[in-house]
LUMVEXLUM-173490 format. One record per residue: residue in one letter; y, z negated, x negated of N, C-alpha, C, O in turn. Coordinates in steps of 0.2 Angstrom, whole numbers, m for minus. Each point is the difference from the previous one (the first is absolute). Example, Ala and Ser with C-alpha at 12.3 -4.5 7.8 and 13.67 -1.06 7.14 Angstrom:
! LUMVEXLUM-173490
  r    nc2    nc3    nc1   cac2   cac3   cac1    cc2    cc3    cc1    oc2    oc3    oc1
  a    m28    m39    m66      6      0      4      6      0     m4     m1     m3     m5
  s      6      7      7      6     m1     m4      5     m3      4      6     m1     m3
***
This chain:
! LUMVEXLUM-173490
  r    nc2    nc3    nc1   cac2   cac3   cac1    cc2    cc3    cc1    oc2    oc3    oc1
  m   m340   1296   m109      2     m6     m2      7     m4     m2      6      3      0
  t     m7     m8     m2      7     m1      2      3     m4     m5     m1     m5      0
  m      8      6     m8      0      0     m6      4     m8      4      4     m1      5
  p     m8     m5    m11      3     m5      2      7      0     m3      2      4     m5
  t      1     m8      7      9     m2     m2      2     m1     m5     m6      0     m2
  p      9      0     m3     m1     m2     m4      6     m8     m1      6      2      1
  p     m6     m7     m3     m2     m5      1     10     m3     m1      3     m5      3
  e      0     11     m7      5     m2      2      5      2      5      6      0      0
  q    m11      3      5      2      2      6     m1     m5      4      2     m1      5
  l     m7     m4     m7     m5     m4      5      8     m4     m1      5      1      3
  v     m5     m6     m8      6     m3     m3      8      2      4      4     m4      2
  a     m3      8     m1      7      2      4     m4      0      5      3      5      0
  v     m7     m6      5     m2      3      6      2    m10      0      3     m3      4
  e     m8      1     m9     m2     m9      0      9     m3      1      1     m6      1
  l      5     10     m2      5      0     m4      4     m1      6      2     m6      2
  e     m2     12      2      2      3      6      0     m9      5      5     m4      1
  k    m13      3      1      0     m4      3      2     m5      0      1     m3      6
  l      0      1    m11      2     m7     m2      9      2     m1      5     m3      0
  r     m5      8      1      7      0      0      5     m2      7      5     m4      1
  g     m9      9      3      0     m2      9     m2     m6     m1      5     m3      3
  t     m9     m1     m5     m3     m8      4     10     m5     m2      4     m4      3
  m     m5      7    m11      4     m5     m5     10      2      8      4     m4     m1
  a     m4      9      5      4      3      0      1     m5      6      4     m5     m1
  e     m9      6      8     m1     m6      5     m1     m4      0      0     m4      5
  g     m2      2    m12      1    m10     m1      6     m2      2      2     m4      5
  f      2      8    m11      7     m1     m2      5      1      7      2     m5      3
  a     m1     10     m1      2      1      8     m1     m8      4      4     m3      3
  r    m13      0     m3     m1     m5      5      4     m5     m5      4     m3      3
  v     m5      0     m9      4     m3     m1      8     m1      2      2     m4      3
  d      3     10     m7      7      1      6      0     m1      5      3     m5      1
  g     m7      9      4      3     m3      6     m4     m9      4      1     m3      5
  s     m4      3    m10      1     m9      2      4     m2     m6     m2     m6     m1
  l      5      8     m4      4     m5     m3      8      2      5      5     m3      1
  a     m5     10      2      5     m3      4      3     m3      4      6      1      2
  l    m12     m3      0     m3     m1      7      4     m7     m1      5     m2      2
  l    m10     m3     m7      2     m6     m5      8     m2      1      3     m4      3
  v     m3      9     m5     12     m2     m1      2      1      5      4     m5      2
  q     m5     10      5      2     m2      5     m2     m4      5      1     m1      6
  r     m5     m2    m10     m3    m10      4      6     m3     m3      4     m4      3
  g     m4      5     m9      5     m3     m4      9      1      2      4     m4     m2
  d     m3      8      4      5      2      2      3     m2      5      6      0      1
  q    m13     m2      3      4     m2     10     m1     m9     m2      4     m4      3
  t    m10      2     m8      2     m8     m2      4     m4     m5      0     m5     m3
  d      5     10      3      9     m1     m6      0     m1      7      1     m5      3
  r     m1     12      2      8      0      4     m2     m6      4      5     m4      1
  q    m12      1      2     m2     m6      3      4     m8     m1      2     m4      4
  i     m3      6    m12      2     m5     m5      7     m2      2      3     m5      2
  a     m2     10     m6      9     m1      3      1      1      6      6     m1      0
  d     m8      2      4      2      0      8     m3     m9      2     m1     m1      6
  h     m2     m3    m10     m3     m8      1      5     m1     m3      3     m4      4
  d      2      4    m11      2     m3     m2      8      1      3      2     m6      0
  q      2     10      3      6      0      3     m4     m3      7      5      0      4
  r    m11     m4      0      1     m1      7      1     m7     m5      3     m4      2
  l     m6      3     m7     m3    m10      1      8     m2     m5      0     m6     m2
  d      6     11      0      6     m2     m3      4      0      6      5     m4      1
  a     m6      7      4      6      2      6     m1     m8      3      4     m4      2
  l    m12      2     m1     m4     m6      4      2     m6     m5     m1     m6      3
  e      2      7    m10      4     m4     m4      5     m7      1      1     m6      1
  r      1     14     m2     10      0      2      1      3      6      5      4      1
  a     m9     m7      6      3     m2      8     m2     m8      2      3     m3      4
  r     m8      1    m11     m3     m9      3      7     m4     m5      4      1     m5
  w     m6     m9     11      4     m1     m3     m6     m5     m5     m6     m2      2
  p     13      0    m11     m7     m5     m4      0     m6      4      4     m4      3
  l    m12      4     m3     m3     m9      1      4     m7     m3     m1     m5      4
  p      5      5     m9      5     m3     m3      6     m3      4      1     m5      3
  s      2     12     m4      6     m1      5      2      0      5      6      0      2
  l    m13      0      1     m4     m3      7      0     m7      0      0     m3      5
  a     m1      1    m11      1     m9     m1      2     m4      0      0     m6      2
  a      4     12     m7      7     m6      0      6      2      5      6     m1      0
  l     m8      4      4      6      0      5      0     m4      7      4     m2      4
  v    m14      0     m4      2     m3      4     m2     m9     m3     m3     m4      4
  a      4      4     m9      0     m7     m4      8     m2      1      2     m6     m1
  v      1     11      1      5     m2      1      6      1      7      6     m2      0
  c     m8      5      3     m2     m1      9     m1     m9      2      4     m3      3
  g    m10      0     m6     m2     m5      1      2     m7     m3     m1     m5      3
  l      4      8    m10      7     m5     m3      6      0      6      3     m5      3
  v     m3     11     m2      6     m3      3      0      1     11      4      3      4
  v    m11     m6     m5     m2     m4      8      2     m4     m4      6      0     m2
  s    m10     m5     m1     m1     m7     m3      6      0      0      1     m2      6
  l      6      2    m10      3     m1     m1      6     m1      9      3     m5      2
  w     m3      9     m1      5      0      8     m3     m5      3      4     m3      4
  q    m12      1     m5      1     m5      6     m1     m7     m4     m1     m6      2
  f      2      8     m8      2     m8     m5      6      0      3      1     m5      3
  a      2      7     m4      8      0      2      0      0      9      6     m1      2
  t    m11      4      2      3     m2      7     m3     m8      3      2     m4      5
  r     m6      3     m9      1     m8      0      5     m4     m2      3     m2      6
  s      1     m1    m12      2     m4     m2      6     m1      5      3     m5      0
***
């Protein structure tokens, strides 16, 4: 006949199983967090790249109010020129 194991040994075995399960779970969570950090870094780089590209586009375009003022001045000059040549 086998002798029953003392309760302390059963508790130690169960604690060791629990420790292994917890270590595995923490490793999985740590891996998931590392993946999220990597994706966050990639997203930050993409946002910075988009900001740079948007700034370049904004600097390269002609502002609409300036264009409207230029057209108005040209129209005024043409009108004054036509008025002056009729007289």
